[in-house]
Kinemage of the C-alpha trace (Angstrom):
@kinemage 1
@onewidth
@group {chain A} dominant
@subgroup {mainchain}
@vectorlist {calphas} color= white
{ca met a 1} P -29.869 -9.166 40.328
{ca thr a 2} L -30.194 -10.784 43.735
{ca thr a 3} L -30.979 -14.390 44.416
{ca thr a 4} L -33.224 -15.552 47.202
{ca lys a 5} L -32.443 -18.780 48.985
{ca leu a 6} L -35.458 -21.025 49.448
{ca tyr a 7} L -35.735 -24.601 50.671
{ca glu a 8} L -37.572 -27.672 49.376
{ca ile a 9} L -38.066 -31.106 50.911
{ca arg a 10} L -37.275 -33.896 48.449
{ca asp a 11} L -36.644 -37.637 48.297
{ca tyr a 12} L -34.435 -39.224 45.641
{ca ser a 13} L -34.266 -42.787 47.022
{ca tyr a 14} L -36.688 -44.584 44.674
{ca glu a 15} L -38.915 -42.268 42.656
{ca pro a 16} L -38.037 -38.577 42.818
{ca gly a 17} L -40.545 -36.941 45.154
{ca trp a 18} L -41.239 -33.667 46.922
{ca val a 19} L -43.588 -32.057 49.421
{ca ser a 20} L -46.569 -30.396 47.707
{ca tyr a 21} L -49.220 -28.124 49.123
{ca val a 22} L -52.861 -27.146 48.662
{ca ser a 23} L -52.298 -23.435 48.007
{ca asp a 24} L -49.777 -20.653 48.526
{ca asp a 25} L -51.367 -19.611 51.784
{ca thr a 26} L -51.086 -23.079 53.321
{ca ala a 27} L -49.682 -22.717 56.801
{ca ser a 28} L -50.513 -26.138 58.201
{ca ile a 29} L -48.538 -29.347 57.928
{ca ile a 30} L -51.865 -31.168 57.606
{ca asp a 31} L -52.537 -29.497 54.231
{ca cys a 32} L -49.386 -30.884 52.617
{ca trp a 33} L -48.749 -34.169 50.867
{ca thr a 34} L -45.982 -35.774 48.848
{ca thr a 35} L -45.810 -36.184 45.082
{ca ser a 36} L -43.476 -38.408 43.093
{ca ile a 37} L -42.436 -38.816 39.462
{ca pro a 38} L -42.821 -42.324 38.020
{ca leu a 39} L -39.613 -43.845 36.731
{ca asp a 40} L -41.424 -46.210 34.368
{ca val a 41} L -40.405 -45.265 30.814
{ca lys a 42} L -43.993 -45.147 29.463
{ca glu a 43} L -45.160 -43.013 32.384
{ca leu a 44} L -42.147 -40.734 32.101
{ca glu a 45} L -42.981 -40.013 28.433
{ca lys a 46} L -46.376 -38.624 29.562
{ca tyr a 47} L -44.747 -36.437 32.214
{ca gln a 48} L -44.777 -32.705 31.479
{ca glu a 49} L -44.559 -30.218 34.336
{ca pro a 50} L -45.503 -31.070 37.893
{ca ala a 51} L -49.220 -30.521 38.468
{ca thr a 52} L -48.382 -29.864 42.074
{ca pro a 53} L -45.200 -27.806 42.390
{ca pro a 54} L -42.895 -28.303 45.365
{ca lys a 55} L -43.643 -26.272 48.474
{ca gln a 56} L -40.835 -23.800 48.998
{ca phe a 57} L -39.896 -22.563 52.446
{ca thr a 58} L -38.231 -19.234 53.210
{ca lys a 59} L -36.680 -20.520 56.438
{ca arg a 60} L -34.853 -23.776 57.010
{ca thr a 61} L -36.442 -24.050 60.482
{ca glu a 62} L -39.914 -24.005 58.913
{ca ala a 63} L -38.903 -26.750 56.468
{ca lys a 64} L -37.481 -28.760 59.384
{ca glu a 65} L -40.917 -28.854 61.067
{ca tyr a 66} L -42.454 -30.338 57.921
{ca leu a 67} L -39.531 -32.727 57.500
{ca asp a 68} L -39.879 -34.029 61.062
{ca ala a 69} L -43.625 -34.679 60.594
{ca leu a 70} L -43.015 -36.332 57.229
{ca lys a 71} L -40.216 -38.573 58.499
{ca ser a 72} L -42.358 -39.671 61.449
{ca ala a 73} L -45.277 -40.644 59.190
{ca arg a 74} L -43.052 -42.355 56.611
{ca leu a 75} L -41.146 -44.280 59.283
{ca gln a 76} L -44.409 -45.639 60.680
{ca glu a 77} L -45.472 -46.637 57.141
{ca trp a 78} L -42.081 -48.281 56.471
{ca asn a 79} L -42.186 -50.222 59.750
{ca lys a 80} L -45.668 -51.495 58.877
{ca asn a 81} L -45.167 -52.299 55.162
{ca gly a 82} L -41.395 -52.354 54.693
{ca trp a 83} L -41.419 -56.003 53.654
{ca tyr a 84} L -43.661 -55.125 50.696
{ca tyr a 85} L -41.450 -52.251 49.564
{ca lys a 86} L -38.292 -54.365 49.866
{ca ala a 87} L -39.884 -57.196 47.868
{ca asn a 88} L -40.583 -54.682 45.071
{ca gly a 89} L -37.037 -53.316 45.073
{ca arg a 90} L -37.726 -50.026 46.830
{ca gln a 91} L -35.332 -48.328 49.161
{ca lys a 92} L -36.220 -46.692 52.450
{ca pro a 93} L -37.209 -43.040 51.787
{ca gln a 94} L -34.488 -40.460 52.418
{ca trp a 95} L -36.351 -37.163 52.779
{ca lys a 96} L -33.984 -34.197 53.077
{ca ile a 97} L -34.046 -30.404 52.907
{ca tyr a 98} L -32.391 -28.973 49.800
{ca pro a 99} L -31.568 -25.287 49.226
{ca val a 100} L -32.927 -23.770 46.023
{ca ala a 101} L -31.749 -20.461 44.584
{ca val a 102} L -34.489 -18.321 43.017
{ca gln a 103} L -33.815 -15.138 41.064
C-alpha cells in the first residue's frame, strides 16, 4: 500500500483552524476561507466532524501561494484589530503548511 503526501494549511495559535474550500474543483484563492474549532467546552461538546474539511494540496508550491495570500490578509487584519485580540487573550495567528500522509 502506498501513501500519498498531501499538504494542509493550519493554524494552532488560538483556536485550531484550517483553510477550507467551496468544492473539490476550486482552483482560485478567492474561493477559499478559514474555519476554526471553538475551544469553549460547551461548543466543543457539540463538535462532530468538520462541516468544511481542510483543503488538501498535492504540491507544496501550490499551498505556498494560498499561505502567502492568507498571511497577507491576516496580517492586515491583525494590524488593524490586534489590540482587540490581545485584550481577549488571543495570540497572533501562525498559519503554516503541514504535510499529511493519505493512504
